[in-house]
N, C-alpha and C positions, 0 to 999 in steps of 0.2 A: 295610528302611525307610531312606530318605535322611535326612540331618541336617535338611533343611528340613521334611520330613514329620514328623519327631520333634519339631522345634521347634513346628510348627503344633499338634500334639496337646497339647503341654505348655501352650501359650498358651491353647488352647481349654478345657483343663481348668481353668486359672486363672480364666478368665472365668466358668465355672460355679460354682467354689468356690475363691475366693482365700484363701490362708493369711494370717494376720495378718502385716503387714510385707512382703507381696508387692508388688514394684514393678509387676509386670504387673497385679495387682489394682488398684493405685493408678491406673494409666493408664485401665483400664476405668471405674473409679469417676469419674474426672475427665471422661471423655467424649471425643467426637470431636475437639473443638478442641485439647485437650491432646495427643492422639495425633498429630494432623496437625502440630502445632508441633514435636514431638519428631522426626517424620520429616524435616521441613525442616531442623532443627538438625543432625541426623546427616548429611544430604546435604551440608551445608556443610562438615562435618568431614571427609567423604570427599574432597571437592574440595581442601581444604587439605592433607591428608595426601598425596594424589596429587601435588599441585603441589610439595610438599617433597621428593618422590622417596623417601620412607621406606616401603618396601614392607611392613615389619612393622606399622607404624602404620596404613597403608592397609588391610591385612587386618583389623585390629581395628575400624577405623571402618566398613568394609563390613559386618562382622558385626553391629555395632550398628545400622546402617541396615536390614539384612535382618530383624533382630529387630523393630524398630519397624514396618517394613512388614508383618510377619507379624501384629503386634498390630492394625494397621489392617485387614488382610484378615479376621481373625477377627471383629473388631467389625462389619464390613460383610457378613459371611457369604460371603466369597469364598474358595473352596478353592484350594489350590495347583494342583490339576488344571486349573482354568480358566486360570491363568497359564501353566502348561506347555503347554496346548493352543494358546494364542495364540503362544507362542514357537515351537512346532513349525510353526504356520501361517506365521509370518514367515520361518522358515528355508527354506521352500519358494520364497520370492520370489527373483527374479533381476532385476537391472537396475532396482532400485527407488530410485535416487537421486532425491530430490525436486528438482523444478525450482523455482528461486527466482524470485520476481517482481522484475523490474527496475523500479526507481523512477526516474523522470525528475525530478531535483531542480530543474530549471529551469522547471517548470510549476506 
């Protein structure tokens, strides 16, 4: 079992029966808005750590972000398998650079 699978199982278990003082239980209790707010906050912290070039701090912040994304996934009923399937699908693509729309600022 991968670390992400293990994390998912722990988070899912806390949703069903959170121990008193459980941060995960608190997030589920607060609801989707709180979970989304934490995901956004952690994403910003990943950006700052990456910008600062501190790999150790970046790893910690990525871990925090993955944890909060896992809470969101459990809350929404999205299994890791769905995300993995999408990543595998994307890995098969080649030449998928998006074309950007040119804007004529003079019109």
